C-alpha positions in Angstrom: 72.8 -8.8 -14.9 72.7 -7.1 -18.3 71.1 -3.7 -18.6 67.9 -3.6 -20.6 68.1 -1.1 -23.4 65.1 1.1 -24.3 63.6 0.1 -27.7 64.3 2.6 -30.4 61.7 5.3 -31.1 61.2 3.9 -34.6 59.8 0.6 -33.1 57.1 2.6 -31.2 56.2 4.3 -34.4 55.9 1.0 -36.2 53.7 -0.5 -33.5 51.5 2.6 -33.5 51.1 2.3 -37.3 50.0 -1.3 -37.0 47.4 -0.5 -34.4 46.0 2.5 -36.4 45.8 0.5 -39.6 44.3 -2.6 -38.1 41.2 -3.8 -40.0 39.8 -5.0 -36.7 38.8 -1.4 -35.8 35.1 -1.1 -36.3 35.5 2.6 -36.3 36.7 2.4 -39.9 33.2 1.4 -41.1 32.2 4.4 -43.3 28.8 5.8 -43.9 27.3 3.7 -46.7 29.5 0.7 -46.0 27.7 -0.7 -43.0 26.2 -3.6 -45.0 29.3 -4.8 -46.7 29.7 -7.9 -44.3 25.9 -8.5 -44.6 26.1 -8.6 -48.3 28.9 -11.2 -48.2 26.9 -13.2 -45.7 23.8 -13.2 -47.9 25.9 -14.3 -51.0 27.6 -17.0 -49.0 24.1 -18.2 -47.9 23.2 -18.8 -51.6 21.6 -15.5 -52.7 22.6 -14.4 -56.2 25.6 -12.1 -56.0 24.5 -9.7 -58.8 20.9 -9.3 -57.4 22.1 -8.7 -53.8 24.7 -6.2 -54.8 22.2 -4.4 -57.0 19.6 -4.4 -54.1 22.0 -2.9 -51.6 23.3 -0.3 -54.0 19.8 1.2 -54.2 19.5 4.7 -52.7 16.5 3.5 -50.8 18.6 1.0 -48.8 20.7 2.3 -45.9 21.7 1.8 -42.3 19.0 3.4 -40.2 19.9 3.9 -36.6 17.1 6.5 -35.9 14.4 4.0 -37.0 15.8 0.9 -35.4 16.5 2.7 -32.1 12.7 2.8 -31.7 12.7 -1.0 -31.4 14.7 -0.7 -28.2 12.5 1.8 -26.4 9.1 0.4 -27.5 6.8 -0.5 -24.6 3.7 -2.5 -25.2 2.2 -1.4 -21.9 2.3 2.2 -22.9 0.0 1.7 -25.9 -3.7 2.7 -25.7 -5.5 -0.3 -26.9 -8.8 1.0 -25.4 -9.1 3.3 -28.3 -10.0 0.3 -30.5 -13.1 -0.5 -28.4 -14.6 2.9 -28.8 -17.9 3.4 -30.6 -16.2 5.0 -33.5 -13.7 2.2 -33.9 -16.4 -0.5 -33.6 -18.6 1.3 -36.2 -15.6 1.4 -38.6 -15.0 -2.3 -38.0 -18.7 -3.1 -38.7 -18.5 -1.2 -42.0 -15.3 -3.1 -42.8 -17.1 -6.4 -42.3 -19.8 -5.2 -44.7 -17.4 -3.9 -47.3 -15.3 -7.0 -47.3 -18.1 -9.5 -46.6 -17.2 -11.9 -49.4 -13.5 -12.3 -48.4 -14.3 -12.5 -44.6 -17.1 -15.1 -45.1 -14.9 -17.2 -47.3 -12.0 -17.1 -44.9 -14.3 -18.0 -42.0 -15.7 -21.0 -44.0 -12.3 -22.3 -45.2 -10.2 -21.8 -42.1 -12.8 -21.9 -39.3 -11.8 -18.5 -37.8 -14.6 -16.1 -36.8 -14.6 -13.0 -39.1 -15.0 -10.8 -36.0 -11.6 -12.0 -34.8 -10.0 -11.4 -38.2 -11.4 -7.9 -38.3 -10.3 -7.2 -34.7 -6.7 -8.0 -35.6 -6.8 -5.8 -38.7 -8.3 -3.0 -36.6 -5.7 -3.1 -34.0 -2.7 -3.8 -36.3 -3.3 -1.2 -39.0 -6.7 0.5 -38.3 -8.2 -1.7 -41.0 -5.4 -0.9 -43.4 -5.4 2.8 -43.0 -2.1 3.0 -41.2 0.6 0.6 -42.6 3.8 2.1 -41.3 6.3 4.4 -43.0 9.6 2.6 -42.5 11.3 0.7 -45.3 11.3 -2.8 -44.1 14.6 -3.9 -45.6 16.4 -1.0 -43.8 15.0 -2.1 -40.5 15.9 -5.7 -40.9 19.3 -5.1 -42.5 20.2 -2.6 -39.8 19.2 -5.1 -37.1 21.1 -7.9 -38.8 24.3 -5.8 -39.0 24.5 -5.2 -35.3 26.9 -8.0 -34.8 29.4 -5.2 -35.2 30.2 -3.3 -31.9 30.6 0.1 -33.5 27.3 -0.2 -35.4 25.7 -1.1 -32.1 27.1 2.1 -30.6 25.5 4.1 -33.4 22.1 2.7 -32.4 22.8 3.4 -28.8 23.7 7.0 -29.6 20.5 7.4 -31.6 18.3 6.6 -28.6 17.3 9.8 -26.8 19.0 10.1 -23.4 15.7 10.3 -21.5 14.5 7.1 -23.1 17.7 5.0 -22.9 17.3 1.6 -21.2 20.1 0.2 -19.1 23.1 -0.5 -21.4 23.1 -4.2 -20.4 19.4 -4.5 -21.3 20.1 -2.9 -24.6 23.0 -5.2 -25.4 21.0 -8.3 -24.4 18.2 -7.3 -26.7 20.6 -6.6 -29.5 22.2 -10.1 -29.0 18.7 -11.7 -29.2 17.6 -9.8 -32.2 20.6 -9.7 -34.6 20.1 -13.3 -35.7 16.3 -12.8 -35.8 16.8 -9.7 -38.0 19.0 -11.7 -40.4 16.5 -14.5 -40.7 13.7 -12.1 -41.4 15.8 -10.3 -43.9 16.4 -13.5 -45.8 12.7 -14.2 -45.7 11.9 -10.7 -47.0 14.2 -11.1 -50.0 12.9 -14.6 -50.8 9.2 -13.5 -50.4 9.8 -10.4 -52.6 11.4 -12.5 -55.3 8.6 -15.1 -55.3 5.9 -12.4 -55.5 7.7 -10.1 -58.0 8.0 -7.3 -55.5 10.8 -4.7 -55.1 12.0 -5.3 -51.5 13.3 -1.8 -51.2 9.8 -0.4 -51.8 8.0 -2.3 -49.0 7.1 -0.1 -46.0 6.1 -1.3 -42.6 6.4 -0.9 -38.9 9.4 0.0 -36.7 9.9 -3.8 -36.2 9.6 -4.8 -39.9 6.0 -6.0 -39.9 4.3 -5.3 -43.2 0.9 -5.1 -44.9 -2.7 -4.8 -43.7 -2.1 -7.8 -41.4 1.4 -6.7 -40.2 3.1 -10.0 -41.0 6.8 -10.4 -40.4 8.4 -11.7 -43.7 9.0 -15.2 -42.3 5.2 -15.5 -41.7 4.5 -14.0 -45.1 6.7 -16.6 -46.6 5.1 -19.6 -44.7 1.5 -18.6 -43.9 0.3 -15.9 -46.2 -2.5 -16.8 -48.7 -3.9 -15.5 -52.0 -7.3 -14.4 -51.0 -8.5 -12.9 -54.3 -7.1 -15.6 -56.6 -5.0 -13.3 -58.7 -2.0 -15.7 -58.6 0.1 -13.7 -56.1 0.2 -12.9 -52.4 0.1 -9.2 -51.7 -0.4 -8.4 -48.0 -1.3 -4.9 -48.9 -4.6 -6.1 -50.4 -7.4 -6.8 -48.0 -8.5 -10.2 -49.3 -4.9 -11.6 -49.1 -4.5 -10.0 -45.6 -7.8 -11.5 -44.4 -7.1 -15.0 -45.7 -3.5 -14.8 -44.3 -4.7 -13.9 -40.8 -7.2 -16.7 -40.9 -4.6 -19.2 -42.0 -2.1 -18.0 -39.4 -4.6 -18.5 -36.6 -5.7 -21.9 -37.9 -2.0 -22.9 -38.1 -1.5 -22.0 -34.5 -4.5 -24.0 -33.3 -7.7 -22.0 -33.9 -10.8 -24.2 -34.4 -14.5 -23.4 -34.6 -16.0 -23.4 -31.1 -12.7 -23.4 -29.2 -12.9 -22.3 -25.5 -12.2 -18.7 -24.6 -8.9 -19.6 -22.9 -7.7 -21.4 -25.9 -8.7 -18.4 -28.1 -6.5 -16.3 -25.9 -3.5 -18.7 -26.3 -3.8 -18.7 -30.0 -4.1 -14.9 -30.3 -1.1 -14.5 -28.0 1.0 -16.0 -30.8 0.2 -13.0 -33.0 1.4 -10.5 -30.4 2.8 -11.6 -27.0 0.7 -9.2 -25.0 -2.2 -10.1 -22.7 -3.5 -6.5 -23.1 -3.5 -6.9 -26.9 -5.3 -10.2 -26.8 -7.9 -9.0 -24.3 -8.6 -6.1 -26.6 -9.1 -8.4 -29.6 -11.6 -10.5 -27.7 -13.5 -7.4 -26.5 -13.7 -6.1 -30.0 -15.0 -9.4 -31.3 -17.6 -9.5 -28.6 -18.8 -6.0 -29.5 -18.9 -6.8 -33.2 -21.1 -9.8 -32.4 -23.2 -7.9 -30.0 
């Protein structure tokens, strides 16, 4: 039987070099280069190369682990929805109905959605437009869409405070569910912004990428938002457009004048999948009618 010879040292060095220089190592993704694959994906999906490259070269567009990490620790049950049924909140909502009477009355007439329900949604979502969110939406959605990369996922994981970290498997499952969603919403944001003549890197919103007085996700803005003030564009940061958009959204999902309470609950649940949220909307509506 022949004696096996040890491979020369130079072979080990060569193999080590190949491993270290391998482009498969996600650790080589440098700060500021996290969206390179995403840019190529958008271009391959038909977006104009020059516009996409210009957009992602903006100093306002960047990978945002601190912001997106909030998405994975948010708990609907921890929110205090009862604050919106207080006397102060209801008084503010009544004043809002008075101040925006024309838009609310028209929306109610055209779409068949009670103005107290529209107002209740705007109250809970953005405190009637006074709290719109401070995160740049394109950063939120681009960061979420880029999490197909393992190392970028680890950056998000590291950004979650230890005391709030979910189980790793729970985190990874949510990432898996939300990367494709984030990419689709990103495409919708870019398309919506282009159609309405908006700069996508200037739009602010929630930790999850919802935007405007009505807190629409970009895909809903693209499909269901309406021009409520007839100025030729849809701007969800204006009250009339937000009011008409909420009404159209609810009609699209099955709201009709005189529908039963249970059916109201089902339609409102499509806006936010939380029974606590929906119950609060209905309580607010009752108080506004009362």
